N, C-alpha and C positions, 0 to 999 in steps of 0.2 A: 229503617229504625231512625228515630229522631231522639237526639240527646241533648239536655240543657245542664250546662254547669253554672252553679252559683246564681239562678235568675232572679231579678229583683232587685230592689234598693236604688237609690240615686237616681231615679228616673228613668233607667234604661228601658223600662217596659211601657212608659207613658204611650196610651193609645193602642197599646198591644194586649190581645188575649188569644193567643194561638191556638191554645188546648189541644196541641198534637203531639206533646212530649211522652214518647215511650219509656225514658229513663231519665230520671233527674238526680244530678249528683251534687252535693253539698260538701264543701271543703271544711268550713269551720263557723263558729258562732258569728262573725262579722258579716257572713253572706247566708245566714240562715233566715229567709224571708217567707213566711207561710203564704202570704199573699201573692207573691210573686210565683211561688210553686203551684198554687192553684191556677194562675193565669195560663202557665205554658203546659201544665199537665194533662194528659188525656185521662179519661175516666179510669182506664185499667193501668195506669202507670205504676213504675217501681220508683221509690225514692231510696236513692243510695246516700246515706248519711254518715259521716264521721261520728264516730262512737262518743266524742267528747262534746258534740252539741247538746247544749242544757238550754232548753227555753226557758227556764226559771232564772238564768243567770244573765239572760239577755235584756238589755234596758229599752226595749221596744216592745209595741203590742204586737205579739205573735202567738200563733196557736201551737200547742205541742206537736211533735211529729205524731205522736199515736192517735190524735185527735183527726188528722188529716185521712180523706178516704182513699188511701193508696197503700199498696204493699211497701213497707219500710223494712231495708235492709241496714244493719248497722256496721260498719266497717272500721278497722284500725289502720295502722300505718303500713301494714304488711299484707293486706289482703289479695286475693287471686280468685275472682268469682266470675260466673257466667250469669248475665241477667237478660230475660227476656223470654220470647217463645223459641224453643229449639226445634221448630218444625223444618223438617227437610235434613238432608245428609250431604256433608262435605269434609273430606277427609284433611284438607289442607288448611283449615281455620275455622271460625266462627260460622255456624250455620246461619240460613236466613232468618231474620228476626231476633239474633242473639248477639249481644254485645259482651266482649271480655273486659272486665273492670280490674284494673291492678293499682293498688293504692301505694304511696311511698310518703317519706316524711317530709314535712313542710314547716319551715321555722326560720327564724332570724339568728343569725349569729350573735350569741351573747356578748362578745367582745367586739360586735361591729357597729355600725352607725344608726341602725334601726331599731333604737331603744328608746325608752321613756326617760323623764329627767332623772328618775330613781335608777336608772340603769338597767331596767328590764326589757327584754325583748318584746316589742308589740306582738310578735307571735312566738312565744316561746315553745320550745320543743314539747310535742305530745299536744298541742292546742289544735292542730289540724292535720290536713292531709294533702297530697297532691293526687291528680288522676291521670293514669294512662290507660287509653280506651282503644280497644281494637273493635272496628266496627266492619261488617261485610259491604261490599260496594259492587257498583256494576262496571268498574274500570279495569277489571281483571286482576286486581290485587286488594287486600284488605287495607283500609285507611286505618292508620293509628295516630291518634290524637294525644297530646300532652298539654294539660292544664295544671300547671305547678301548683296553683293555690297561694296564699299568702306565705311567701318565703323569699329567701335570698338564693342565688344560684349554690347548690350543694353538689358534693362529692356524688357521684353517681348519674346526676343529670345527663351529663353529656354521653353517657354510654347506651341511652335510650334510642330504640328504632321508632323515628317519627316522621309522619307524613305531613300532619298540620301542627305547628306549635303556637300556643296560645299564651304567651308570657305577660304578666304584669309588668307594666313600666312606668309607673307614676312614680316610682322612685322613693317616696317618703316612708313607707311601710314594708316596701318589699324590693326586689331588685330594680335597678332604674334601667333606663333605656340603653345605656351603653353596656352594661353586664348583660342585658337580655339579647343585645346584639351580638355579642362575643359568643354566648351560648349558641345562639342560632346557626353561628357559623360552624360550630363543632358539631351540632345535630344534623346540619345540613339536610333539612326538611323540605318537601315540596313547596310548602308555602307556610308563611308567619301572618298571623291575626294577633296583633297586640290587643291587651285588655287591661282593664284597672288603671284607667288614666283619664284626666280632665272632666272627672265626674264632680268634684269639688276642689276647692283652691289648693290644697295640700298636694294633691295629685296631678296640678297641671304640668305639663312636660311639651316636648316638641315631637309629635309623632311623624311628622315630615321628615325630621332629622333622624328620627330612629330607622324610618324606612329607607332614606338613603345610605346610612351606615350599615344596614342589613344588606342592601342591594351592591354596596361596594364588596362586600364579602361573598357575593354570589348566590344570596339568597332572596327570593321573591317575596314581597310583602303586599298585603292588601289591608287598607285602612277602612275605617267606618265611612 
């Protein structure tokens, strides 16, 4: 099973058109990119989309989700679903070809620093979600992936079972590299792959400093 989260925008898919994604997960309007979805999705892909994503509200040229040639599943902040082909039997977790998708809240603290000049959070509560994915693997245990979405560190994040942690570390609109490193230490995953940084000026950060910080806490990091 191949899963993509928030594919597209900011040039991250330049020169790429893999077309192999079984499941595509989108967290919120800022990362809904119909062209990016078409680039990564297989013909029989399932698009898992936060219920608040609204193409009419997006000030970019995007297709409506319903016009894309994929099965579309809308989810809220507390979804817990299985996606994919449930062929085969396993008593201890997802069956071959099946991904368990769990969603959770993703937002900025209204009293924090990630707000507009009017005091509104860049990501208000109810604007998007994060994803916790459980995938079957060949390594003797299921792989659990945490993609927080556009959010600060929230209560409950540190309680998750996570093999691969993909935190945003840009800091301008989400948790920064220091908060992400502290959360990584609490989660104690097998690997951290930071995202959402250095794609434009406001998100410039020091990924090597993040990697060193996480490593000093005993957490391995891979960078692009």
